[in-house]
C-alpha positions as CSV (number, residue, x, y, z in Angstrom):
1,M,272.4,-36.4,158.4
2,K,271.7,-40.2,158.1
3,N,273.2,-40.2,154.6
4,H,276.3,-38.5,155.9
5,L,276.7,-41.0,158.7
6,L,276.2,-43.9,156.2
7,I,278.9,-42.5,153.9
8,L,281.3,-42.1,156.8
9,L,280.6,-45.6,157.9
10,L,281.3,-47.0,154.4
11,V,284.5,-45.0,154.2
12,L,285.7,-46.3,157.5
13,L,284.9,-49.9,156.5
14,W,286.8,-49.4,153.2
15,M,289.8,-47.9,155.0
16,G,289.8,-50.8,157.5
17,S,289.6,-53.3,154.6
18,A,292.4,-51.6,152.7
19,A,294.6,-51.5,155.8
20,A,294.0,-55.2,156.4
21,Q,295.0,-56.0,152.8
22,N,298.2,-53.9,153.0
23,K,300.1,-56.7,154.6
24,S,302.7,-59.2,153.6
25,K,300.9,-62.5,154.3
26,S,301.3,-66.1,153.3
27,K,298.6,-68.8,153.3
28,L,301.3,-71.3,154.3
29,T,302.6,-71.9,157.8
30,F,306.3,-71.4,158.5
31,P,307.7,-74.7,159.9
32,V,308.7,-74.4,163.5
33,M,309.8,-77.7,165.0
34,S,310.6,-78.6,168.6
35,W,312.8,-81.6,169.6
36,G,311.1,-84.0,172.0
37,A,309.1,-81.3,173.7
38,I,306.4,-83.8,174.8
39,S,307.6,-87.0,176.5
40,Q,305.9,-90.4,176.3
41,S,304.5,-89.9,179.9
42,E,303.0,-86.5,179.0
43,I,301.0,-87.5,175.9
44,S,297.7,-85.5,176.0
45,V,295.8,-83.0,173.9
46,D,296.6,-80.4,176.6
47,S,300.3,-81.0,176.3
48,Y,300.3,-80.5,172.5
49,R,298.1,-77.5,172.9
50,K,301.0,-75.9,175.0
51,L,303.2,-76.5,172.0
52,S,300.7,-74.9,169.6
53,E,300.3,-71.9,172.0
54,V,304.1,-71.4,172.1
55,G,304.2,-71.4,168.3
56,V,305.4,-74.9,167.6
57,N,303.7,-76.7,164.7
58,I,305.9,-79.8,164.5
59,D,307.4,-81.9,167.3
60,I,309.8,-84.8,167.2
61,A,308.2,-87.7,169.1
62,F,311.0,-89.8,170.7
63,F,308.9,-92.7,172.1
64,Q,309.6,-96.3,173.2
65,H,306.9,-98.1,171.2
66,A,304.5,-97.6,168.3
67,D,301.4,-97.7,170.4
68,S,302.6,-94.5,172.1
69,I,303.2,-93.0,168.7
70,A,299.6,-93.8,167.8
71,K,298.3,-92.1,171.0
72,A,300.5,-89.1,170.4
73,L,299.4,-88.6,166.8
74,D,295.7,-88.6,167.8
75,A,296.4,-86.1,170.6
76,A,298.6,-83.9,168.4
77,A,296.0,-83.8,165.6
78,K,293.4,-82.3,168.0
79,A,295.9,-79.6,169.0
80,G,297.0,-78.7,165.4
81,V,300.5,-80.1,165.8
82,R,302.2,-82.5,163.5
83,L,304.8,-85.2,164.6
84,M,308.1,-86.4,163.3
85,I,308.0,-89.9,164.8
86,S,310.7,-92.1,166.2
87,C,310.5,-95.4,168.0
88,P,312.5,-98.7,168.0
89,E,310.0,-100.3,165.6
90,L,310.7,-97.6,163.1
91,K,314.2,-99.1,162.6
92,S,313.4,-102.7,163.1
93,Q,310.1,-102.7,161.1
94,P,310.1,-99.6,158.9
95,E,307.6,-100.9,156.4
96,R,305.1,-101.9,159.1
97,I,305.4,-98.5,160.8
98,A,305.0,-96.7,157.5
99,E,301.9,-98.7,156.7
100,R,300.4,-98.1,160.1
101,F,300.8,-94.3,160.2
102,R,301.1,-93.1,156.6
103,N,297.5,-91.9,156.5
104,H,297.4,-90.1,159.8
105,P,296.7,-86.4,159.4
106,A,299.2,-85.5,162.1
107,L,302.2,-87.3,160.6
108,E,304.9,-85.0,159.5
109,G,307.7,-87.5,158.8
110,Y,310.1,-90.1,160.2
111,F,313.1,-89.1,162.4
112,L,316.1,-91.4,161.5
113,G,319.1,-89.8,163.1
114,D,321.0,-86.9,164.6
115,E,324.6,-85.9,163.7
116,P,325.6,-89.0,161.8
117,S,329.0,-89.7,160.4
118,Q,329.6,-90.3,156.7
119,S,330.0,-94.0,157.3
120,T,326.3,-94.3,158.2
121,F,324.9,-92.3,155.2
122,R,324.2,-95.3,153.0
123,T,322.4,-97.2,155.9
124,L,320.3,-94.2,156.6
125,A,319.4,-93.9,152.9
126,D,318.4,-97.5,152.7
127,W,316.2,-97.1,155.7
128,A,314.6,-94.0,154.1
129,K,314.1,-96.0,150.9
130,A,312.3,-98.8,152.9
131,L,309.9,-96.2,154.4
132,K,309.4,-94.5,151.0
133,A,308.3,-97.9,149.5
134,K,305.3,-97.9,151.8
135,D,304.7,-94.2,152.2
136,N,305.6,-91.8,149.4
137,K,303.7,-88.8,151.0
138,H,306.0,-88.2,153.9
139,Y,309.8,-87.8,154.3
140,A,312.6,-89.1,156.4
141,F,314.6,-86.6,158.5
142,V,318.2,-86.5,159.6
143,N,320.0,-83.6,161.3
144,L,323.7,-83.0,160.4
145,Y,326.6,-81.9,162.5
146,P,327.6,-78.2,162.4
147,D,331.2,-77.2,161.7
148,I,332.3,-75.9,165.1
149,N,335.9,-76.7,165.9
150,S,339.1,-78.3,164.7
151,N,337.8,-81.8,165.5
152,K,336.8,-83.1,162.0
153,S,337.1,-86.8,162.7
154,K,333.4,-87.1,163.6
155,F,332.5,-86.2,160.0
156,G,334.2,-89.2,158.5
157,T,335.3,-87.0,155.6
158,A,338.3,-84.7,154.9
159,S,336.2,-81.5,155.2
160,Y,332.8,-80.3,156.3
161,R,331.9,-79.4,152.7
162,E,332.6,-83.0,151.7
163,Y,330.6,-84.3,154.6
164,V,327.5,-82.3,153.6
165,E,327.8,-82.9,149.9
166,A,328.2,-86.7,150.5
167,F,325.0,-86.7,152.6
168,D,323.1,-84.6,150.0
169,Q,324.0,-87.0,147.2
170,I,323.1,-90.1,149.1
171,F,320.1,-89.3,151.4
172,P,316.8,-88.3,149.9
173,A,315.6,-85.3,152.0
174,P,313.5,-82.2,151.1
175,Y,315.8,-80.0,153.0
176,L,319.1,-80.0,154.9
177,S,319.3,-79.5,158.7
178,F,322.2,-78.6,161.0
179,D,322.3,-77.5,164.6
180,F,324.4,-74.6,165.9
181,Y,323.9,-72.8,169.2
182,P,325.8,-69.5,168.7
183,V,325.5,-67.6,172.0
184,V,328.5,-68.9,174.1
185,D,329.8,-67.4,177.3
186,G,328.0,-64.1,176.6
187,A,329.4,-63.8,173.0
188,L,328.8,-65.1,169.6
189,H,330.6,-68.3,168.5
190,P,333.2,-67.2,165.9
191,R,332.2,-69.8,163.3
192,W,328.4,-69.4,163.4
193,F,328.2,-67.1,160.3
194,E,330.6,-69.4,158.4
195,N,328.1,-72.2,158.8
196,L,325.1,-70.0,157.8
197,A,327.0,-68.7,154.8
198,F,327.8,-72.3,153.6
199,Y,324.1,-73.3,153.7
200,A,322.9,-70.0,152.3
201,D,325.3,-70.6,149.3
202,K,323.8,-74.0,148.7
203,Y,320.3,-72.6,148.8
204,K,321.3,-69.7,146.5
205,S,323.4,-71.7,144.0
206,A,321.6,-75.1,144.0
207,G,318.2,-74.2,145.3
208,R,318.8,-76.5,148.3
209,P,316.6,-75.4,151.3
210,F,317.9,-75.7,154.8
211,W,316.5,-75.6,158.3
212,A,318.4,-74.1,161.3
213,F,318.2,-74.1,165.1
214,A,317.5,-71.7,167.9
215,L,318.6,-72.8,171.4
216,T,315.6,-72.4,173.8
217,T,317.3,-73.6,177.0
218,S,320.6,-73.4,178.9
219,Y,323.2,-75.8,177.6
220,L,326.6,-77.1,178.4
221,A,328.5,-77.2,175.1
222,Y,331.2,-76.1,172.7
223,S,334.5,-76.2,174.3
224,E,336.9,-75.6,171.4
225,D,338.3,-79.0,170.7
226,T,337.3,-81.5,173.4
227,P,334.6,-84.2,172.8
228,Q,331.1,-83.1,173.7
229,P,329.2,-84.7,176.5
230,T,326.5,-87.2,175.5
231,L,322.9,-86.3,175.4
232,D,322.3,-88.7,178.3
233,D,324.9,-86.6,180.3
234,F,322.8,-83.5,179.6
235,Y,319.5,-85.1,180.5
236,Q,320.8,-86.4,183.7
237,L,322.1,-83.0,184.6
238,Y,318.8,-81.4,183.6
239,K,316.9,-83.7,186.0
240,S,318.7,-82.2,188.9
241,Y,317.6,-78.6,188.1
242,R,320.4,-76.9,190.0
243,P,320.1,-73.2,189.4
244,E,323.6,-72.6,190.8
245,K,325.1,-74.7,188.0
246,T,327.1,-72.6,185.5
247,F,326.0,-73.2,181.9
248,V,328.1,-72.2,179.0
249,H,324.9,-71.3,177.2
250,G,322.8,-69.3,179.6
251,I,319.0,-69.0,179.8
252,P,318.0,-67.5,176.4
253,T,317.0,-63.9,176.5
254,L,314.5,-62.4,174.0
255,G,317.4,-60.8,172.2
256,E,319.3,-64.1,172.0
257,L,316.3,-65.9,170.6
258,R,315.5,-63.2,168.1
259,L,319.1,-63.0,166.9
260,Q,319.2,-66.8,166.3
261,V,315.9,-66.8,164.4
262,Y,316.3,-63.7,162.4
263,A,319.9,-64.4,161.4
264,N,318.8,-67.9,160.2
265,L,315.9,-66.3,158.2
266,A,318.2,-63.6,156.8
267,Y,320.4,-66.3,155.4
268,G,317.5,-68.1,153.9
269,A,316.4,-70.8,156.4
270,Q,313.1,-72.3,155.4
271,G,312.4,-73.9,158.8
272,I,313.3,-73.1,162.5
273,E,314.0,-75.8,165.0
274,Y,313.9,-75.3,168.8
275,W,316.1,-77.3,171.1
276,S,315.1,-78.1,173.7
277,F,311.9,-77.8,175.8
278,R,313.5,-79.7,178.7
279,G,316.1,-78.6,181.3
280,Y,317.1,-75.7,183.4
281,G,316.0,-72.5,181.8
282,S,313.8,-74.1,179.2
283,P,310.2,-73.1,178.1
284,L,308.7,-75.8,180.3
285,D,309.9,-76.7,183.8
286,A,310.1,-80.1,185.4
287,E,306.4,-80.2,186.0
288,G,305.5,-79.0,182.5
289,R,304.6,-75.5,183.6
290,R,305.4,-72.4,181.5
291,T,308.6,-70.4,182.3
292,I,309.6,-66.9,181.2
293,V,311.3,-68.5,178.3
294,F,307.9,-69.9,177.1
295,D,306.7,-66.3,176.8
296,R,309.8,-65.3,174.9
297,V,309.6,-68.2,172.5
298,Q,305.9,-67.6,172.0
299,K,306.6,-63.9,171.1
300,V,309.3,-64.8,168.6
301,S,307.2,-67.7,167.1
302,R,304.3,-65.3,166.5
303,E,306.6,-62.9,164.7
304,I,307.9,-65.6,162.5
305,Q,304.3,-66.5,161.3
306,S,303.4,-62.9,160.8
307,L,306.4,-62.6,158.5
308,A,306.0,-66.0,156.8
309,G,304.9,-64.3,153.6
310,I,308.4,-62.8,153.3
311,F,310.7,-65.6,154.3
312,L,308.9,-68.8,153.3
313,G,309.9,-69.5,149.7
314,A,312.1,-66.5,149.4
315,T,315.4,-66.6,147.4
316,V,318.6,-65.2,148.7
317,H,320.3,-62.6,146.5
318,S,323.1,-61.5,148.9
319,V,324.1,-61.5,152.6
320,A,326.6,-59.0,153.9
321,H,327.6,-57.4,157.2
322,T,328.3,-53.9,158.6
323,G,330.4,-52.8,161.5
324,T,334.0,-51.9,162.4
325,E,334.7,-55.6,162.5
326,I,332.7,-58.2,160.6
327,P,332.5,-61.9,161.6
328,N,334.7,-64.6,160.2
329,G,333.6,-66.0,156.8
330,T,331.4,-63.0,156.0
331,K,331.5,-60.2,153.4
332,R,331.3,-56.5,154.1
333,L,328.3,-54.6,152.8
334,T,329.6,-52.5,149.8
335,H,326.5,-52.2,147.6
336,L,322.9,-51.1,148.3
337,P,319.9,-51.8,146.0
338,E,318.9,-48.6,144.1
339,P,315.7,-47.8,146.2
340,I,317.9,-47.7,149.4
341,R,319.8,-44.4,149.2
342,L,321.7,-44.7,152.5
343,L,322.2,-47.3,155.2
344,E,324.4,-46.7,158.3
345,T,324.5,-48.8,161.4
346,G,326.0,-48.2,164.9
347,G,327.1,-50.5,167.7
348,R,328.5,-53.9,166.6
349,G,326.9,-53.8,163.2
350,A,324.3,-55.7,161.4
351,I,323.5,-58.5,159.0
352,V,322.1,-57.1,155.8
353,S,320.3,-59.5,153.6
354,Q,318.6,-59.1,150.2
355,L,315.8,-61.5,149.6
356,E,313.3,-61.9,146.8
357,H,309.8,-63.3,147.0
358,G,307.3,-63.0,144.2
359,D,307.2,-59.5,142.8
360,N,309.0,-58.0,145.7
361,R,312.5,-57.7,147.1
362,Y,313.3,-57.3,150.8
363,L,316.1,-55.6,152.6
364,V,316.5,-57.5,156.0
365,V,318.6,-55.7,158.6
366,V,319.4,-57.8,161.8
367,N,321.1,-56.2,164.8
368,R,324.0,-58.5,165.5
369,D,324.1,-57.5,169.1
370,F,321.8,-59.6,171.3
371,A,322.2,-57.4,174.4
372,N,322.0,-53.8,173.1
373,P,319.9,-51.8,170.6
374,M,321.6,-50.7,167.4
375,K,321.2,-47.2,165.8
376,L,320.1,-47.4,162.1
377,I,320.1,-44.5,159.6
378,I,318.3,-45.4,156.4
379,K,317.1,-43.3,153.5
380,T,314.9,-44.7,150.8
381,D,313.0,-43.6,147.7
382,A,309.2,-43.5,147.5
383,T,308.8,-47.2,146.4
384,V,310.1,-48.6,149.7
385,K,307.8,-49.8,152.4
386,K,308.7,-50.7,156.0
387,V,307.3,-54.1,157.1
388,L,306.0,-54.1,160.6
389,K,306.1,-57.1,162.9
390,D,302.5,-58.0,162.2
391,G,303.2,-57.9,158.4
392,S,301.7,-54.5,157.9
393,L,303.3,-52.3,155.2
394,V,303.9,-48.6,155.8
395,P,305.7,-46.2,153.4
396,A,309.3,-46.0,154.7
397,M,309.4,-42.2,154.0
398,E,306.8,-41.8,156.8
399,Y,309.5,-42.7,159.3
400,A,312.4,-40.6,160.4
401,D,315.8,-41.5,158.8
402,A,317.2,-42.3,162.3
403,T,315.8,-45.2,164.2
404,E,316.8,-48.1,166.4
405,I,316.7,-51.9,166.2
406,E,316.2,-53.7,169.5
407,P,318.7,-56.4,170.6
408,G,318.9,-59.2,168.1
409,D,315.9,-57.8,166.3
410,V,315.2,-57.1,162.7
411,A,314.0,-54.2,160.4
412,I,312.6,-55.2,157.0
413,Y,312.0,-53.0,154.0
414,Q,310.1,-54.0,150.9
415,Y,310.5,-52.6,147.3
416,P,309.6,-53.8,143.8
417,A,311.7,-56.5,142.3
418,E,313.5,-55.7,139.1
419,K,311.6,-56.6,136.0
420,K,313.1,-59.5,134.1
């Protein structure tokens, strides 16, 4: 009897070990960066722990002097968060700042600018070069404009493509970054997928990684052609916390957050940026307390890390769309990989991306509707596994052909890559 119990115990332990190994995991952490989540007056280990708990591992520190940066780096290090630093001395004394902070374990890099025009690219590049002369371990970061409306004058170039290409040739950056907040007045901005397709093409054709945004607060923005309010205008509005105020971008739902993140990942984004943690409907309220959005962002952030082994370092083979109508600037799905025998979607349709990572390929199906679930019918061969949200792999044929994808959510299927 004792021998039987011992054998049963060993079998159960083996099964548990096998199940634990049957996951798509990465030893690396997927970059998730917040913009100015912790203010200068809030610097503390507890503040940065809130960021770590919500799933942020990088924060941009917009502070007024280098001594605050030093204090923030020490606090962030204890919470497991890295900082992209910014302060006036970074511009006036870049070599001195680089020498002071280059060996700090919590330093991610140096923030140099947001949405610059082409006329400033050379100045930004020279600034980055001065930092690099004293610190060749960390990088300088600049975020670019998106291509949203007919107002092209802000680029300083004849086209958006010329704007990005000019920056890419002049400024030394490990990745490109652009901001786009697609959920506008209850619908998706018509140019969002055009922007994603542009950056996905650069990643696919030239190996140029990009990071993309998810809006984590309500926001007044994106009238079609009028100039945008300044950031100071927004911050002044946020200080009032008037719930009755109508925002063009409402408080983000779980479906809206998921759609932003999973669409970015399906198009090949190698980093996710959250803007912002301040304002009405943001993850933290005026007193720094958690809101319902905190819980939603935390949930999505944990999903990102569980699936990091799929998305981080993956290459993009194709991105297509299904539905009666497909978005501007996209291609209709006309071909399925051989292991996928049938794929049909209901509702508004889906993003269907094919990625490759290591010895595996992945079919990534994102529900384009952030408010309603989408019916999915998928038939596969025996080589295909379904990837669960915790990274677990289950034979796809164990699931019924008909299923649903929650609002803005994703279904992922793994199969062997073609032998080269």
